C-alpha positions as CSV (number, residue, x, y, z in Angstrom):
1,X,0.6,-45.6,33.3
2,X,4.3,-46.7,32.7
3,X,6.7,-45.8,35.2
4,X,10.2,-44.6,34.4
5,X,13.0,-46.0,36.2
6,X,16.3,-44.6,37.2
7,X,17.9,-46.2,34.3
8,X,15.9,-44.6,31.6
9,X,18.2,-42.9,29.0
10,X,17.6,-41.1,25.8
11,X,20.1,-41.4,23.1
12,X,20.3,-38.7,20.5
13,X,22.9,-38.3,17.7
14,X,25.4,-35.6,17.7
15,X,24.0,-34.6,14.2
16,X,20.6,-34.3,15.6
17,X,21.7,-32.2,18.7
18,X,23.3,-29.8,16.4
19,X,20.3,-29.6,14.2
20,X,18.0,-28.9,17.2
21,X,20.4,-26.1,18.7
22,X,20.7,-24.6,15.0
23,X,17.0,-24.5,14.6
24,X,16.5,-23.2,18.1
25,X,18.8,-20.4,17.4
26,X,17.4,-19.6,14.1
27,X,13.9,-19.4,15.7
28,X,15.0,-17.2,18.3
29,X,16.8,-14.9,16.0
30,X,13.8,-14.8,13.8
31,X,11.7,-13.9,16.7
32,X,13.9,-10.8,17.8
33,X,14.1,-9.6,14.3
34,X,10.4,-9.8,13.8
35,X,9.8,-8.0,17.3
36,X,12.3,-5.4,16.4
37,X,10.7,-4.7,13.1
38,X,7.3,-4.6,14.4
39,X,8.5,-2.0,17.2
40,X,10.1,0.0,14.4
41,X,6.9,0.0,12.5
42,X,4.8,0.9,15.6
43,X,6.9,3.9,16.3
44,X,6.8,4.9,12.8
45,X,3.0,4.9,12.9
46,X,2.8,6.7,16.0
47,X,4.9,9.5,14.4
48,X,2.8,9.5,11.4
49,X,-0.2,10.0,13.5
50,X,1.3,12.7,15.4
51,X,2.0,14.4,11.9
52,X,-1.3,13.9,10.8
53,X,-3.1,15.4,13.9
54,X,-0.7,18.4,13.4
55,X,-1.7,18.8,9.6
56,X,-5.5,18.5,10.8
57,X,-5.0,21.2,13.2
58,X,-3.2,23.5,10.9
59,X,-6.0,22.7,8.1
60,X,-8.8,23.5,10.7
61,X,-7.1,27.0,11.3
62,X,-6.6,27.6,7.7
63,X,-10.2,26.8,6.9
64,X,-11.4,29.1,9.8
65,X,-9.2,32.0,8.7
66,X,-10.6,31.5,5.1
67,X,-14.2,31.6,6.3
68,X,-13.5,34.8,8.2
69,X,-12.1,36.3,5.0
70,X,-15.2,35.3,2.9
71,X,-17.4,36.4,5.5
72,X,-15.6,39.9,5.4
73,X,-15.7,39.9,1.7
74,X,-19.3,39.2,1.8
75,X,-20.2,42.0,4.1
76,X,-18.1,44.4,1.9
77,X,-20.2,43.1,-1.2
78,X,-23.4,43.6,0.6
79,X,-22.4,47.2,1.7
80,X,-21.3,47.9,-1.9
81,X,-24.6,46.6,-3.4
82,X,-26.5,48.6,-0.9
83,X,-24.7,51.8,-1.6
84,X,-25.2,51.2,-5.4
85,X,-28.9,50.5,-4.9
86,X,-29.2,53.6,-3.0
87,X,-27.2,55.6,-5.5
88,X,-29.6,54.5,-8.3
89,X,-32.8,54.8,-6.2
90,X,-33.7,51.3,-6.1
91,X,-35.2,50.0,-3.1
92,X,-35.0,46.4,-1.7
93,X,-38.2,44.5,-1.5
């Protein structure tokens, strides 16, 4: 393995240094922009999920009310049919 001595130095041109710093700044800015965008999307997805859960709950409530209405209407029709059958003297078999 090669040993580095105290006199070892690295020379880099000013142009390359500026390009490296600019590249690092661009990559860092891009990272924070993407992170912010992902956080915004995550917040929006959470909000949409909560809205969907609320809509599903309201839909289930509406379905239950509709089923009760249909059951009540069915009972009324059965009573009406029974009374009509009795009025005409027809017996159920």
